[in-house]
N, C-alpha and C positions, 0 to 999 in steps of 0.2 A: 405364890411365886410372883416376884416383882415383874415389872415390864421389861422389855428388851434392853439388854446391856451389851456394850461392846468394849473390847480391849485390844489395842494394837500390840502385836508381839514383835519385839526387837531384842537384840542381845542385852540391852539395858533394862527392859521391862519383863524379861522372862521369869525372874523370881517373883515379881509382883503378880503376874498373870497366873503362875503356878499356885501361889497362895490364894488367889481369888477363886480358883477352881477347887482347891482343897477345902476352903470354907464352905463351899456348896456340896461337899462330899462327892466330888467328881474326881475320878482317878486321872492323873496326868504324870507324865515323865518325859525327860528329854528325848528328843529324836535325833539320832546320830547318822551321819553319812560320811563317806570318804570324799575329801576335797583336796585335790592335788596330792593324793597319796597319804593324806593325814585324816584320821577319824576325828571329826569335830561335831559339836552340837549345832544343828541347823534349824531346830524348832521344837515343838511339843507334840507328843501323842496324847490325845484326849479321849477318855472312855476306854471301854473294853469290848472284846468280841467283834462281831461283824459290823457293828454300828460305830466303831471308833473312827475318829478323824485325826488328821495330821495338819498342824498349823506351822508353816514355815515363817522365818523372820520376814517381816514386811506384811504378813497377812493380818487380818482382823478376826479375832475370836468373838463369835456372836452367841450370847445366851438368850434363848427365846422364852416366851412367856410360860411355856409348858415345862421348862427346865432342860430342854434339849440344847445341844450346841452344834453350830455349823461354823465353817471357816469361809470367810470372804477374802479371796486372794486380792493382792494389790491391783491386778489387772481387772478383776471383776468389779472392785470398788470404783475404779476409774470409769469403767463402762456403765455402771449404775448411775454415777453422777452425770455422765454425758446424756444417758437416756432420760434421766429425770428432767434435765434441762429441755430436752427435745419434747418430752411429754407435756411440760409446762406450756410450750408454744403451741403444741397440738391442742391442748385443752382450751387455750385462749381462742384458737380458731374454731373449735367446736362450740364454745359459748357464743361466739359471733354468729355461727350458723343457726344455733337454736333460737337466738334472738330474731334472726331474719325469718325463721319459720313462724315464730309467733306473730311477727308483723305481717307476714304473708297471710296467715289465717285470719287476722283481723281485716285485712284488705279484701279477702275473699268474701267474708261475711258482709262487708259493706257493698261489694259488687252484687252479691246475690239479692240483697235488699233493694238495690237500685234496679236490678233486672226485673224484679216483680213490678216495681213502679212504672218502668218504661213499657213493659208488656201491657199493663193495664191502661196506660196512656194511649198506646197505639190501638188497642181494642175499642176505644171510645169512638173511633172513626165511623163505625157502623151507626152509632147513635146520631152523629152529626149528619151523615148522608141521609138517614131516614127523615131527620128534621127538614133537610133541604127539599126533599121530595114532597113533603107535606106543607111547605112554607107558603104563606099567603103571598100572592104576587106583589102586593103593595108593601110588604114588610122588607124593604131593602136593607135596613140596618141589620136585622136578624139574618137575612140571606148572606150578606157579605161576611158577617161574623162567623156563621157556621161554616161557610166555604173556607175561610182561613184556618179554622180548627181542623176541618177534614183534610185539607191539603197538607198541613204540617204533619199530621199523623201518617198520611200516605207516604210522604217523602222519607220520614224517619223509618217506617216499616221497610221500605224498599232498600234504604241504606244499610239496615241491619240484617236484611235477608229474611224478614218476618212476613208471614202472610198478610195481605191487605184485607182488612175486615170490611165486608159489605153486608148490608141488611138483607133480609129475606125478600124474594121477588114480589110476594104479595104484601103490599104496604099496609093492608088492613089487618094483617096478623101481627100481634105485638112481637117486637124483636126480643128474643130471649137473651139473658145475660150470657155473654160468650165465655167459654172456658179458656182462660189465658195460660193454662199449663203448658201447652206446646210452645208458646212464645217464650215463656220463662225458661223452659229447657233449652231452647235455641239460643237465648241470650247467655245462659250459663256456659254453654259450650263455646260461645264466641269469646266471653270475657274470662273464662277460667284459665289460670296460668298453668305452666308445666308442673306436673306432680313431682314433688321432691320427697326424699325420705324423711321420716319423722325423726324427732329428737332421739327416741329410743333406738331407732335403726342406725342413726349416726354414731351413737355411743357404742353399739355392738360392733360396727365396722371398725371403730378406733381400737376397741379391745382386741379384735382378731388380728389387726395389722400392727399393733404396738409391739416392737421388739423387746421393750422393757418387761412386758408381761411374761414373755417366754424366758427371759433371763431370771426373773424372780421365781418363776416356776421351778427352775433348776436349783435355786438357792433355798427355797422355803422348805423346812422340814415338815414331815407328816405328823399329825396329832397322835398317831399310833405307831408302834414299832414298824409294822409293815402294813400299809394301807390296802384296803380292798381295791382291786383294780378299777372298779367303776366309781369309786368314791370321788369326792370333790377334788378338782384339779389343784386347788391351793392348799387346803388344810387336811385332806385325807379322811374327812368325815362322810359317812354314807348319806345318800340323798334324803332318805326317809327320817334321818336324825339330825339334819343340818339346820334348817331354818336360816336365821341370820347369825353370823359369827364374826368375831374379830380375830385376825391372824396377822402377826407381823411377819414380813414387811408389807404384806398385801393390804391390810386394813380391814374394814367392815365389808362383808361380801355375802352374797347368796350362793347357793350351790352352783358350781360351774363344772360342766362335764369335762373329764380329762381328755387329753389328746390321745390318738392311737399309740403314739410313741410312749407316752407316759403309762398307758394301760399295759403295754408290753413290758416296760421296765418294772412295774409293780409285780407282774406275774413272775418274772424272773427272780425278783427279790424274795417273794414268798416261797418260791421253790427252793432257793438257796437256804432260807431260814429253816425250812422243814428238813433239809438235808443235814444241816449242822446239828440239829437236836436229835436226829435219829441215831440210836445206839449202834 
């Protein structure tokens, strides 16, 4: 079966649309109603039985990939166009948010690397203070150089709220290499930005809040006559058989759980189908 096709139904195109349906071996006949006391043709009835649809003049007859037909009313078509334009602007905003998240993650990685360097820099104060305690009284040059190093690290530690590193009281005992993990953790908590949702979480929020998704749900036909209530929200295929599928007008998608309202509607439709076939 070819891809999705559409035909606008008007008094001028009704014959061509009827022939288009006949060529696909789809039953169609004129649909009549009383208008101002006169019985006139107002559209086409397409299909037979409980799954038949009626297209009025001004509606669009849609043939889907599986060979099923739905009717897109003029009002729904206008609403779809409006929501598509709205989705476009929403997707642009989402793309900007995703790009901002990527830049934020890169910045976090840079800050974490800088935090480790700063913590290691501050921890070296213990080494310089120990050198000062053991400094030769005549080595003024070394004394003043080590004093500057130690004081710079003290001031930076206090500014960042990090512990000031001092050597062991017993100067004869070698000063062990200090564990800078606490300083790194402290710096990360100071430098880390506010946690934002991931790109996937933003996409899911857009999906749940997008009114176009809900409109398309009502317009998209199921892949089977009456879908299992818990099957995919968009195509009616059960979760264990789904994988990735293409379904117009939704497009390529993974299994999406149906809403509670859709589950109820499917249960009612299945019950009605069983009632119609019961002798």
